[in-house]
C-alpha positions as CSV (number, residue, x, y, z in Angstrom):
1,M,13.2,-25.3,137.5
2,T,12.8,-25.9,133.7
3,Q,11.3,-23.5,131.2
4,Q,10.6,-24.5,127.7
5,F,10.7,-21.9,124.9
6,E,9.8,-22.7,121.3
7,T,13.3,-23.4,120.2
8,V,15.4,-23.6,123.5
9,R,15.2,-25.1,126.9
10,L,16.3,-23.4,130.1
11,E,17.0,-25.4,133.3
12,V,18.3,-24.0,136.6
13,A,19.5,-26.3,139.4
14,D,22.3,-26.2,142.0
15,G,23.3,-22.7,140.9
16,V,23.7,-23.7,137.3
17,A,21.6,-22.4,134.3
18,T,21.7,-24.9,131.4
19,L,20.6,-23.4,128.1
20,T,20.0,-26.0,125.5
21,L,19.4,-25.2,121.8
22,A,16.5,-27.4,120.9
23,R,16.1,-27.7,117.1
24,P,17.8,-31.1,116.7
25,E,16.1,-31.8,113.4
26,R,18.1,-28.8,112.0
27,L,21.2,-29.4,114.0
28,N,20.1,-26.5,116.3
29,S,20.7,-23.9,113.5
30,F,19.6,-20.4,114.3
31,T,16.3,-18.9,113.1
32,L,14.8,-15.6,114.0
33,Q,12.7,-17.4,116.6
34,M,15.7,-19.0,118.2
35,H,17.4,-15.6,118.5
36,R,14.4,-14.3,120.3
37,D,14.3,-17.4,122.6
38,V,18.0,-17.2,123.4
39,H,17.7,-13.5,124.1
40,D,14.8,-14.0,126.5
41,A,16.4,-17.0,128.2
42,L,19.7,-15.1,128.8
43,A,17.7,-12.2,130.2
44,Q,16.1,-14.5,132.7
45,V,19.5,-15.9,133.7
46,R,21.0,-12.4,134.1
47,T,18.1,-11.1,136.2
48,G,17.3,-14.3,138.2
49,P,19.0,-14.8,141.6
50,A,19.4,-18.6,141.3
51,A,22.2,-19.0,138.7
52,R,25.9,-18.4,139.1
53,C,27.2,-20.4,136.2
54,L,25.8,-20.8,132.6
55,V,26.2,-23.9,130.5
56,L,25.3,-23.7,126.8
57,T,24.8,-26.9,124.8
58,G,22.7,-28.4,122.0
59,E,20.1,-31.2,121.8
60,G,20.6,-34.2,119.7
61,R,23.6,-34.9,117.5
62,G,24.7,-31.4,116.9
63,F,25.7,-28.4,119.0
64,C,24.8,-25.7,116.5
65,A,25.1,-25.6,112.7
66,G,25.1,-21.8,112.6
67,Q,22.5,-19.9,110.7
68,D,19.6,-21.8,109.2
69,L,19.7,-20.4,105.6
70,A,16.2,-21.7,104.9
71,D,14.8,-19.5,107.6
72,R,15.7,-16.4,105.6
73,A,14.6,-17.9,102.3
74,V,17.8,-16.9,100.7
75,D,17.1,-16.8,96.9
76,P,20.1,-16.1,94.7
77,G,17.7,-14.9,92.0
78,A,15.9,-12.4,94.3
79,A,17.0,-9.2,95.9
80,S,20.1,-9.4,98.0
81,V,19.8,-10.0,101.8
82,D,21.3,-7.5,104.3
83,L,23.4,-9.9,106.3
84,G,24.9,-6.9,108.2
85,E,21.5,-6.3,109.7
86,S,21.3,-9.9,110.9
87,I,24.7,-9.4,112.6
88,E,23.8,-6.1,114.1
89,R,20.4,-7.2,115.4
90,H,21.1,-10.7,116.5
91,Y,24.5,-12.3,116.4
92,K,26.5,-9.3,117.7
93,P,24.1,-8.8,120.8
94,L,24.3,-12.6,121.5
95,V,28.1,-12.7,121.6
96,L,28.3,-9.5,123.6
97,S,25.7,-10.9,126.1
98,L,27.8,-14.0,126.6
99,R,30.9,-12.0,127.1
100,A,29.2,-9.6,129.5
101,I,27.2,-12.0,131.6
102,E,28.1,-11.8,135.3
103,M,29.0,-15.4,135.8
104,P,31.3,-18.0,134.2
105,T,30.1,-19.6,131.0
106,I,30.8,-23.1,129.7
107,A,30.0,-24.4,126.2
108,A,29.4,-28.2,126.1
109,V,29.8,-29.0,122.4
110,N,28.0,-32.3,121.9
111,G,28.4,-32.5,118.1
112,V,29.1,-30.4,115.1
113,A,29.7,-26.7,115.8
114,A,29.7,-25.0,112.4
115,G,29.8,-21.4,111.3
116,A,28.3,-19.1,113.9
117,G,27.7,-22.1,116.1
118,A,31.4,-22.7,116.4
119,N,32.1,-19.1,117.3
120,I,29.2,-18.9,119.8
121,A,30.9,-21.7,121.6
122,L,34.2,-19.9,121.5
123,A,32.5,-16.9,123.1
124,C,32.2,-18.9,126.3
125,D,34.8,-18.9,129.0
126,L,35.5,-22.6,128.8
127,V,34.7,-25.0,126.0
128,F,34.4,-28.8,126.5
129,A,33.8,-31.0,123.4
130,A,32.7,-34.6,123.0
131,R,35.3,-36.7,121.2
132,S,32.9,-37.1,118.3
133,A,32.3,-33.3,118.0
134,S,33.9,-31.1,115.4
135,F,34.4,-27.4,114.6
136,V,33.9,-26.0,111.1
137,Q,34.4,-22.4,109.9
138,S,32.0,-22.9,107.0
139,F,31.7,-19.3,105.9
140,S,34.0,-19.5,102.9
141,K,31.7,-22.1,101.4
142,I,29.2,-19.4,100.8
143,G,31.6,-16.5,100.1
144,L,31.5,-14.9,103.6
145,V,33.9,-14.1,106.4
146,P,33.8,-15.7,109.8
147,D,31.3,-13.8,112.0
148,C,29.9,-14.1,115.5
149,G,33.3,-13.0,116.7
150,G,35.3,-15.5,114.6
151,T,37.7,-13.0,113.3
152,W,38.4,-11.9,116.9
153,F,38.6,-15.3,118.7
154,L,40.3,-17.5,116.1
155,P,43.6,-15.6,115.6
156,R,43.9,-14.9,119.4
157,L,43.4,-18.6,120.2
158,L,45.2,-20.2,117.4
159,G,47.5,-17.6,115.7
160,T,47.0,-16.1,112.3
161,A,48.3,-19.1,110.2
162,R,45.9,-21.6,111.7
163,A,43.0,-19.1,111.8
164,M,43.4,-18.3,108.1
165,G,43.7,-22.0,107.3
166,L,40.5,-22.8,109.0
167,A,38.7,-19.8,107.5
168,L,39.8,-20.2,103.9
169,T,39.6,-24.0,103.6
170,A,36.5,-24.6,105.8
171,E,38.2,-27.8,107.0
172,K,36.6,-29.8,109.7
173,L,38.6,-29.6,112.9
174,S,38.1,-32.6,115.2
175,A,37.6,-32.1,118.9
176,E,40.9,-33.8,119.7
177,Q,42.8,-31.5,117.3
178,A,40.9,-28.5,118.7
179,E,42.2,-29.4,122.2
180,Q,45.8,-29.9,121.0
181,W,45.8,-26.6,119.2
182,G,44.4,-24.8,122.3
183,L,41.1,-23.8,120.6
184,I,39.1,-25.5,123.4
185,W,39.7,-26.4,127.1
186,K,39.1,-30.2,127.0
187,C,38.0,-33.0,124.7
188,V,36.3,-35.8,126.6
189,D,34.5,-39.1,125.8
190,D,31.0,-38.5,124.6
191,D,29.3,-40.1,127.6
192,A,31.4,-38.1,130.0
193,L,30.7,-34.7,128.5
194,M,27.6,-33.6,130.4
195,P,28.6,-35.2,133.7
196,M,32.0,-33.5,133.6
197,V,30.6,-30.2,132.5
198,T,27.8,-30.3,135.2
199,A,30.3,-31.1,137.9
200,L,32.6,-28.2,137.0
201,A,29.6,-25.8,136.5
202,R,28.4,-26.6,140.1
203,Q,32.0,-26.1,141.3
204,L,32.2,-22.7,139.6
205,A,28.7,-21.7,140.8
206,A,29.8,-22.2,144.3
207,G,33.0,-20.2,143.8
208,P,34.0,-16.5,143.7
209,T,32.0,-15.8,140.6
210,H,32.7,-12.1,140.6
211,G,36.4,-12.8,140.5
212,Y,35.9,-15.2,137.6
213,V,34.2,-12.4,135.6
214,R,36.9,-10.0,136.4
215,T,39.5,-12.6,135.2
216,R,37.6,-12.8,131.9
217,Q,37.6,-9.0,131.6
218,A,41.3,-8.7,132.4
219,F,42.3,-11.3,129.8
220,E,40.1,-9.7,127.1
221,S,41.5,-6.2,127.8
222,A,45.1,-7.5,127.9
223,S,44.8,-8.5,124.2
224,T,44.8,-4.8,123.2
225,L,46.5,-3.1,126.2
226,P,50.2,-2.4,126.7
227,L,51.8,-4.0,129.7
228,K,51.6,-1.0,132.0
229,A,47.9,-0.6,131.3
230,S,47.3,-4.3,132.0
231,L,49.2,-3.9,135.3
232,D,47.1,-0.9,136.2
233,L,43.9,-2.9,135.4
234,E,45.1,-5.8,137.6
235,R,45.7,-3.3,140.4
236,D,42.2,-1.9,140.0
237,F,40.6,-5.3,140.0
238,Q,42.6,-6.5,143.0
239,R,41.7,-3.4,144.9
240,E,38.0,-4.0,144.2
241,L,38.1,-7.7,144.9
242,G,40.2,-7.3,148.0
243,H,37.4,-5.3,149.5
244,G,34.9,-8.0,148.7
245,V,33.3,-10.6,150.9
246,D,34.7,-13.5,148.9
247,Y,38.3,-12.5,149.4
248,R,37.9,-12.3,153.2
249,E,36.0,-15.6,153.2
250,G,38.7,-17.3,151.0
251,V,41.5,-16.2,153.3
252,A,39.6,-17.1,156.5
253,A,38.8,-20.6,155.1
254,F,42.4,-21.1,154.0
255,I,43.7,-20.2,157.5
256,A,41.1,-22.4,159.2
257,K,41.6,-25.2,156.7
258,R,38.0,-25.4,155.8
259,T,35.9,-25.2,152.6
260,P,35.1,-21.6,151.7
261,Q,31.5,-20.5,151.4
262,F,31.7,-17.9,148.6
263,K,28.8,-15.5,147.9
264,G,29.8,-14.4,144.5
265,H,30.7,-10.8,145.5
């Protein structure tokens, strides 16, 4: 099933929803219409029964160049623009939707990921990048701070020194360096990107997806919880998952030496 919106494309097959940002002539930079389209597409993924893994990628030579400044007609000589409203109404809900969706998420970064585009990719559970791709925290070039979760993701993934370096200098980080630094999961040859991502997405879609989501939640909570509270959360999640269908199926399949047939709950 393929659904074409004005600025994005949604395809669902084999349990995988692939959401493609489709403004290649503008490096898939965000406009108000794209925010609406992504919101509507993610709502369909959340409520539809067919998908158990989400892939986010871009069309053409870029993943996403962040905000399309021309869309807001930013004029330095005119009245100031309330960028906080844009965050509150669009980017914040987008990142929170990606972090809350009840399935594993994979970003397939096929080209430059700049500004908000870089941090939207980092909001996914796993990030694959083509060898020719790059990541740029371009906010300082226009006097801003990293947004779309950048101030949260970057120091947690890289440490403060590297996060500050990327944020202040706006240096381009190659996909290979991003992998070496632990910013992303894997850097792969360009022609292998989508075949590798699709294969893994199908594998995850057939797996214990509820357990994957609880893993994301446990890791995210552990960044702010003391050890005892993290141990308590692990206990609570294991108790819940241990009563689930997938745990019983996984154990039965292991004992019988067969492939498990997980239901996602």
